[in-house]
Biopython code that builds the backbone (N, CA, C, O; Angstrom):
import numpy as np
from Bio.PDB.StructureBuilder import StructureBuilder

atoms = [
    (1, "MET", "N", (-9.386, -8.880, 5.912)),
    (1, "MET", "CA", (-9.692, -7.978, 6.231)),
    (1, "MET", "C", (-10.093, -6.606, 5.314)),
    (1, "MET", "O", (-9.674, -6.501, 4.162)),
    (2, "ALA", "N", (-10.833, -5.702, 5.855)),
    (2, "ALA", "CA", (-11.760, -4.854, 5.245)),
    (2, "ALA", "C", (-10.565, -3.703, 5.573)),
    (2, "ALA", "O", (-9.803, -3.558, 6.528)),
    (3, "MET", "N", (-10.779, -2.934, 4.280)),
    (3, "MET", "CA", (-9.664, -1.250, 4.087)),
    (3, "MET", "C", (-9.727, -1.157, 5.509)),
    (3, "MET", "O", (-8.937, -1.761, 6.234)),
    (4, "SER", "N", (-10.882, -0.227, 6.045)),
    (4, "SER", "CA", (-11.367, 0.329, 6.936)),
    (4, "SER", "C", (-10.352, -0.319, 8.252)),
    (4, "SER", "O", (-9.440, 0.354, 8.733)),
    (5, "GLU", "N", (-10.633, -1.517, 8.657)),
    (5, "GLU", "CA", (-9.467, -2.583, 9.465)),
    (5, "GLU", "C", (-8.324, -1.847, 9.753)),
    (5, "GLU", "O", (-7.898, -1.321, 10.781)),
    (6, "LYS", "N", (-7.872, -1.943, 8.454)),
    (6, "LYS", "CA", (-6.377, -1.792, 8.063)),
    (6, "LYS", "C", (-5.852, -0.749, 8.120)),
    (6, "LYS", "O", (-4.834, -0.682, 8.808)),
    (7, "ILE", "N", (-6.430, 0.700, 7.288)),
    (7, "ILE", "CA", (-6.482, 2.279, 8.288)),
    (7, "ILE", "C", (-6.930, 2.172, 9.653)),
    (7, "ILE", "O", (-6.019, 2.750, 10.245)),
    (8, "ARG", "N", (-7.550, 1.892, 10.310)),
    (8, "ARG", "CA", (-7.472, 2.221, 11.693)),
    (8, "ARG", "C", (-6.399, 1.717, 12.766)),
    (8, "ARG", "O", (-6.209, 2.267, 13.850)),
    (9, "ILE", "N", (-5.578, 0.329, 12.190)),
    (9, "ILE", "CA", (-4.873, -0.224, 12.054)),
    (9, "ILE", "C", (-3.163, 0.869, 12.204)),
    (9, "ILE", "O", (-2.203, 0.968, 12.969)),
    (10, "VAL", "N", (-3.634, 1.432, 11.014)),
    (10, "VAL", "CA", (-2.332, 2.170, 10.850)),
    (10, "VAL", "C", (-2.310, 3.458, 11.564)),
    (10, "VAL", "O", (-1.280, 4.111, 11.730)),
    (11, "LEU", "N", (-3.488, 3.809, 11.986)),
    (11, "LEU", "CA", (-3.893, 4.977, 12.664)),
    (11, "LEU", "C", (-3.336, 4.715, 14.179)),
    (11, "LEU", "O", (-3.172, 5.749, 14.827)),
    (12, "LEU", "N", (-3.160, 4.027, 14.550)),
    (12, "LEU", "CA", (-2.899, 3.556, 16.499)),
    (12, "LEU", "C", (-1.559, 2.935, 16.062)),
    (12, "LEU", "O", (-0.967, 2.849, 17.138)),
    (13, "LYS", "N", (-0.776, 2.476, 15.165)),
    (13, "LYS", "CA", (0.632, 2.608, 15.165)),
    (13, "LYS", "C", (1.111, 3.150, 14.876)),
    (13, "LYS", "O", (2.320, 2.921, 14.868)),
    (14, "ARG", "N", (0.397, 4.838, 14.181)),
    (14, "ARG", "CA", (0.870, 6.004, 14.225)),
    (14, "ARG", "C", (0.836, 6.470, 15.203)),
    (14, "ARG", "O", (1.849, 7.070, 15.562)),
    (15, "GLN", "N", (-0.079, 6.432, 15.908)),
    (15, "GLN", "CA", (-1.118, 7.281, 17.374)),
    (15, "GLN", "C", (-0.998, 8.967, 16.331)),
    (15, "GLN", "O", (-0.349, 10.012, 16.360)),
    (16, "ILE", "N", (-1.862, 8.456, 15.676)),
    (16, "ILE", "CA", (-3.199, 9.672, 14.449)),
    (16, "ILE", "C", (-4.632, 9.308, 14.975)),
    (16, "ILE", "O", (-5.037, 8.188, 15.287)),
    (17, "THR", "N", (-5.221, 10.343, 15.000)),
    (17, "THR", "CA", (-6.784, 10.423, 15.349)),
    (17, "THR", "C", (-7.112, 10.422, 14.204)),
    (17, "THR", "O", (-6.367, 10.962, 13.386)),
    (18, "VAL", "N", (-8.508, 9.727, 13.729)),
    (18, "VAL", "CA", (-9.253, 10.646, 12.576)),
    (18, "VAL", "C", (-9.429, 11.959, 12.536)),
    (18, "VAL", "O", (-9.693, 12.508, 11.467)),
    (19, "THR", "N", (-9.323, 12.574, 13.562)),
    (19, "THR", "CA", (-9.336, 14.304, 12.861)),
    (19, "THR", "C", (-8.348, 14.246, 12.299)),
    (19, "THR", "O", (-8.422, 14.096, 11.079)),
    (20, "LYS", "N", (-7.192, 14.327, 12.849)),
    (20, "LYS", "CA", (-6.068, 14.843, 12.304)),
    (20, "LYS", "C", (-5.430, 14.152, 11.193)),
    (20, "LYS", "O", (-4.319, 14.509, 10.800)),
    (21, "LEU", "N", (-6.193, 12.989, 10.555)),
    (21, "LEU", "CA", (-6.101, 12.026, 9.410)),
    (21, "LEU", "C", (-6.846, 13.319, 8.434)),
    (21, "LEU", "O", (-6.340, 14.087, 7.616)),
    (22, "ALA", "N", (-7.879, 13.209, 8.794)),
    (22, "ALA", "CA", (-8.598, 14.527, 8.079)),
    (22, "ALA", "C", (-7.928, 15.805, 7.615)),
    (22, "ALA", "O", (-7.588, 16.085, 6.466)),
    (23, "GLU", "N", (-7.788, 16.598, 8.822)),
    (23, "GLU", "CA", (-6.522, 17.185, 8.601)),
    (23, "GLU", "C", (-5.710, 17.335, 7.692)),
    (23, "GLU", "O", (-5.634, 18.173, 6.794)),
    (24, "LEU", "N", (-4.820, 16.090, 8.086)),
    (24, "LEU", "CA", (-3.536, 15.887, 6.507)),
    (24, "LEU", "C", (-4.400, 15.746, 5.298)),
    (24, "LEU", "O", (-3.860, 15.743, 4.191)),
    (25, "LEU", "N", (-5.542, 15.642, 5.400)),
    (25, "LEU", "CA", (-6.127, 14.938, 3.648)),
    (25, "LEU", "C", (-6.736, 16.212, 3.359)),
    (25, "LEU", "O", (-7.138, 16.238, 2.196)),
    (26, "GLY", "N", (-7.029, 17.673, 4.231)),
    (26, "GLY", "CA", (-7.656, 19.019, 3.632)),
    (26, "GLY", "C", (-9.235, 18.747, 3.896)),
    (26, "GLY", "O", (-10.068, 19.629, 3.689)),
    (27, "THR", "N", (-9.594, 17.400, 4.390)),
    (27, "THR", "CA", (-11.098, 17.423, 4.834)),
    (27, "THR", "C", (-11.537, 16.995, 5.854)),
    (27, "THR", "O", (-10.730, 16.726, 6.744)),
    (28, "THR", "N", (-12.793, 16.810, 6.051)),
    (28, "THR", "CA", (-13.727, 17.119, 7.748)),
    (28, "THR", "C", (-13.270, 15.501, 8.288)),
    (28, "THR", "O", (-12.530, 14.628, 7.834)),
    (29, "GLN", "N", (-14.025, 15.617, 9.342)),
    (29, "GLN", "CA", (-13.555, 13.975, 10.298)),
    (29, "GLN", "C", (-14.929, 13.634, 10.054)),
    (29, "GLN", "O", (-15.005, 12.573, 9.434)),
    (30, "SER", "N", (-15.742, 14.012, 10.248)),
    (30, "SER", "CA", (-16.786, 13.991, 9.430)),
    (30, "SER", "C", (-16.748, 12.608, 8.172)),
    (30, "SER", "O", (-16.869, 11.383, 8.164)),
    (31, "ASN", "N", (-16.590, 13.323, 7.553)),
    (31, "ASN", "CA", (-15.989, 12.555, 5.940)),
    (31, "ASN", "C", (-15.596, 11.597, 5.962)),
    (31, "ASN", "O", (-16.269, 10.626, 5.619)),
    (32, "ILE", "N", (-13.816, 11.467, 6.551)),
    (32, "ILE", "CA", (-13.547, 10.354, 7.052)),
    (32, "ILE", "C", (-14.314, 9.115, 8.048)),
    (32, "ILE", "O", (-14.551, 7.976, 7.646)),
    (33, "SER", "N", (-14.600, 9.592, 9.303)),
    (33, "SER", "CA", (-15.569, 8.677, 10.096)),
    (33, "SER", "C", (-16.466, 8.336, 9.038)),
    (33, "SER", "O", (-16.660, 7.127, 8.913)),
    (34, "GLY", "N", (-16.878, 8.858, 8.492)),
    (34, "GLY", "CA", (-17.940, 7.284, 7.387)),
    (34, "GLY", "C", (-18.023, 7.278, 5.989)),
    (34, "GLY", "O", (-19.082, 7.374, 5.369)),
    (35, "LYS", "N", (-16.807, 7.156, 5.444)),
    (35, "LYS", "CA", (-16.055, 6.759, 4.802)),
    (35, "LYS", "C", (-15.600, 5.449, 5.701)),
    (35, "LYS", "O", (-16.054, 4.386, 5.278)),
    (36, "LEU", "N", (-15.029, 5.394, 6.512)),
    (36, "LEU", "CA", (-14.235, 3.878, 7.718)),
    (36, "LEU", "C", (-15.395, 3.577, 8.283)),
    (36, "LEU", "O", (-15.298, 2.844, 9.267)),
    (37, "LYS", "N", (-16.875, 4.038, 7.854)),
    (37, "LYS", "CA", (-17.554, 3.164, 9.144)),
    (37, "LYS", "C", (-18.595, 2.160, 7.284)),
    (37, "LYS", "O", (-19.158, 1.087, 7.067)),
    (38, "ARG", "N", (-18.290, 3.299, 6.567)),
    (38, "ARG", "CA", (-19.322, 2.411, 5.244)),
    (38, "ARG", "C", (-18.267, 1.357, 4.461)),
    (38, "ARG", "O", (-18.739, 0.448, 3.778)),
    (39, "ASP", "N", (-16.804, 1.531, 4.601)),
    (39, "ASP", "CA", (-15.589, 0.840, 4.222)),
    (39, "ASP", "C", (-15.649, 1.311, 2.292)),
    (39, "ASP", "O", (-15.701, 0.585, 1.300)),
    (40, "ASN", "N", (-15.620, 2.457, 2.404)),
    (40, "ASN", "CA", (-16.057, 3.258, 0.805)),
    (40, "ASN", "C", (-15.400, 3.963, 0.771)),
    (40, "ASN", "O", (-15.546, 5.008, 1.405)),
    (41, "PHE", "N", (-14.076, 3.642, -0.207)),
    (41, "PHE", "CA", (-12.343, 4.337, -0.849)),
    (41, "PHE", "C", (-12.518, 4.094, -2.041)),
    (41, "PHE", "O", (-13.134, 3.122, -2.479)),
    (42, "SER", "N", (-11.884, 5.133, -2.810)),
    (42, "SER", "CA", (-11.539, 5.235, -3.560)),
    (42, "SER", "C", (-9.915, 4.658, -4.361)),
    (42, "SER", "O", (-9.083, 4.956, -3.503)),
    (43, "GLU", "N", (-9.438, 4.251, -5.105)),
    (43, "GLU", "CA", (-8.186, 3.742, -4.949)),
    (43, "GLU", "C", (-7.524, 5.065, -4.710)),
    (43, "GLU", "O", (-7.407, 5.326, -3.513)),
    (44, "LYS", "N", (-7.197, 5.703, -5.296)),
    (44, "LYS", "CA", (-7.217, 7.374, -5.248)),
    (44, "LYS", "C", (-6.922, 8.719, -3.679)),
    (44, "LYS", "O", (-6.331, 9.770, -3.430)),
    (45, "GLU", "N", (-7.632, 7.911, -3.177)),
    (45, "GLU", "CA", (-8.011, 8.562, -2.102)),
    (45, "GLU", "C", (-7.309, 7.404, -0.915)),
    (45, "GLU", "O", (-6.971, 7.772, 0.210)),
    (46, "LEU", "N", (-7.191, 6.170, -1.338)),
    (46, "LEU", "CA", (-6.416, 5.534, -0.549)),
    (46, "LEU", "C", (-4.937, 5.412, -0.840)),
    (46, "LEU", "O", (-4.157, 5.126, 0.069)),
    (47, "ARG", "N", (-4.651, 5.558, -1.704)),
    (47, "ARG", "CA", (-3.153, 5.652, -1.784)),
    (47, "ARG", "C", (-2.795, 7.357, -1.110)),
    (47, "ARG", "O", (-1.601, 7.580, -0.914)),
    (48, "GLU", "N", (-3.978, 8.711, -0.712)),
    (48, "GLU", "CA", (-3.425, 9.319, -0.514)),
    (48, "GLU", "C", (-3.415, 9.727, 1.046)),
    (48, "GLU", "O", (-3.064, 10.756, 1.624)),
    (49, "ILE", "N", (-4.058, 8.234, 1.587)),
    (49, "ILE", "CA", (-4.308, 7.978, 3.116)),
    (49, "ILE", "C", (-2.640, 7.582, 3.422)),
    (49, "ILE", "O", (-1.883, 8.158, 4.203)),
    (50, "ALA", "N", (-2.336, 6.368, 2.507)),
    (50, "ALA", "CA", (-0.805, 6.171, 2.592)),
    (50, "ALA", "C", (0.163, 6.493, 2.915)),
    (50, "ALA", "O", (1.058, 6.133, 3.680)),
    (51, "ASN", "N", (-0.189, 7.705, 1.855)),
    (51, "ASN", "CA", (0.683, 8.811, 1.978)),
    (51, "ASN", "C", (0.760, 9.899, 2.751)),
    (51, "ASN", "O", (1.782, 10.584, 2.798)),
    (52, "ALA", "N", (-0.328, 10.162, 3.439)),
    (52, "ALA", "CA", (-0.122, 11.005, 5.166)),
    (52, "ALA", "C", (0.231, 10.080, 6.185)),
    (52, "ALA", "O", (0.795, 10.480, 7.204)),
    (53, "LEU", "N", (-0.084, 8.715, 5.986)),
    (53, "LEU", "CA", (0.426, 7.964, 7.149)),
    (53, "LEU", "C", (1.926, 7.107, 6.841)),
    (53, "LEU", "O", (2.356, 5.988, 7.121)),
    (54, "ASP", "N", (2.392, 8.195, 6.176)),
    (54, "ASP", "CA", (3.820, 7.321, 5.922)),
    (54, "ASP", "C", (3.802, 6.352, 5.472)),
    (54, "ASP", "O", (4.052, 5.601, 6.415)),
    (55, "CYS", "N", (3.638, 5.620, 4.397)),
    (55, "CYS", "CA", (2.849, 3.561, 4.361)),
    (55, "CYS", "C", (2.997, 3.619, 2.225)),
    (55, "CYS", "O", (2.734, 4.465, 1.371)),
    (56, "ASP", "N", (3.332, 2.764, 2.220)),
    (56, "ASP", "CA", (3.601, 2.199, 1.051)),
    (56, "ASP", "C", (1.571, 1.247, 0.397)),
    (56, "ASP", "O", (0.988, 0.371, 1.036)),
    (57, "PHE", "N", (1.244, 1.671, -0.501)),
    (57, "PHE", "CA", (0.470, 1.457, -0.739)),
    (57, "PHE", "C", (0.153, 0.334, -1.732)),
    (57, "PHE", "O", (-0.255, 0.775, -2.807)),
    (58, "ASN", "N", (0.240, -1.127, -1.651)),
    (58, "ASN", "CA", (0.213, -1.812, -2.880)),
    (58, "ASN", "C", (-1.219, -2.702, -2.924)),
    (58, "ASN", "O", (-1.851, -3.204, -1.995)),
    (59, "ILE", "N", (-1.481, -2.696, -4.383)),
    (59, "ILE", "CA", (-2.869, -3.391, -4.803)),
    (59, "ILE", "C", (-2.369, -4.488, -5.517)),
    (59, "ILE", "O", (-1.734, -4.282, -6.551)),
    (60, "THR", "N", (-2.628, -5.975, -4.982)),
    (60, "THR", "CA", (-2.666, -7.430, -6.169)),
    (60, "THR", "C", (-3.194, -8.069, -6.542)),
    (60, "THR", "O", (-3.953, -8.347, -5.613)),
    (61, "PHE", "N", (-3.548, -8.854, -7.612)),
    (61, "PHE", "CA", (-4.390, -9.490, -7.718)),
    (61, "PHE", "C", (-3.968, -11.162, -7.243)),
    (61, "PHE", "O", (-2.766, -11.400, -7.128)),
    (62, "THR", "N", (-4.687, -11.973, -7.052)),
    (62, "THR", "CA", (-4.373, -13.101, -7.093)),
    (62, "THR", "C", (-4.820, -14.299, -7.697)),
    (62, "THR", "O", (-5.951, -14.362, -8.179)),
    (63, "LEU", "N", (-4.356, -14.867, -7.709)),
    (63, "LEU", "CA", (-5.017, -15.845, -8.684)),
    (63, "LEU", "C", (-5.085, -17.264, -8.523)),
    (63, "LEU", "O", (-4.128, -18.005, -8.745)),
    (64, "ARG", "N", (-6.277, -17.668, -8.116)),
    (64, "ARG", "CA", (-7.301, -18.269, -7.081)),
    (64, "ARG", "C", (-6.962, -19.687, -7.366)),
    (64, "ARG", "O", (-7.014, -20.599, -6.541)),
    (65, "ASP", "N", (-6.497, -19.817, -9.006)),
    (65, "ASP", "CA", (-5.705, -21.674, -8.736)),
    (65, "ASP", "C", (-4.849, -21.477, -8.584)),
    (65, "ASP", "O", (-4.568, -22.222, -7.645)),
    (66, "THR", "N", (-3.496, -20.605, -8.961)),
    (66, "THR", "CA", (-2.379, -21.293, -8.721)),
    (66, "THR", "C", (-1.952, -20.055, -7.293)),
    (66, "THR", "O", (-0.899, -20.367, -6.736)),
    (67, "GLY", "N", (-2.364, -19.290, -6.944)),
    (67, "GLY", "CA", (-1.688, -18.325, -5.507)),
    (67, "GLY", "C", (-0.923, -17.087, -6.670)),
    (67, "GLY", "O", (-0.416, -15.980, -6.487)),
    (68, "GLU", "N", (-1.104, -17.744, -7.611)),
    (68, "GLU", "CA", (-0.047, -16.016, -8.352)),
    (68, "GLU", "C", (-0.457, -15.266, -7.658)),
    (68, "GLU", "O", (-1.400, -15.492, -6.901)),
    (69, "THR", "N", (0.391, -13.762, -7.781)),
    (69, "THR", "CA", (-0.056, -12.758, -7.173)),
    (69, "THR", "C", (0.312, -12.055, -8.947)),
    (69, "THR", "O", (1.208, -12.378, -9.727)),
    (70, "VAL", "N", (-0.495, -11.301, -9.056)),
    (70, "VAL", "CA", (-0.129, -9.829, -10.119)),
    (70, "VAL", "C", (-0.651, -8.149, -9.375)),
    (70, "VAL", "O", (-0.452, -7.108, -10.001)),
]
sb = StructureBuilder()
sb.init_structure("model")
sb.init_model(0)
sb.init_chain("A")
sb.init_seg("    ")
for serial, (resi, resn, name, xyz) in enumerate(atoms, 1):
    if name == "N":
        sb.init_residue(resn, " ", resi, " ")
    sb.init_atom(name, np.array(xyz, "f"), 0.0, 1.0, " ", f" {name:<3s}", serial, name[0])
structure = sb.get_structure()
């Protein structure tokens, strides 16, 4: 699942609009909408979005041969 899809799901669950998210992040609605459309976020931005949406953000690597996550 693309990161944009995950963000949109959290927005729905939190009942927060893209415009409100942009306000919380101190940016414009068009900037957030563009990033959602392109699915183009830095790790820093994802952490800021998670914080604004009162979520934890975790990144893991999963070894393909063993299924172990790091």
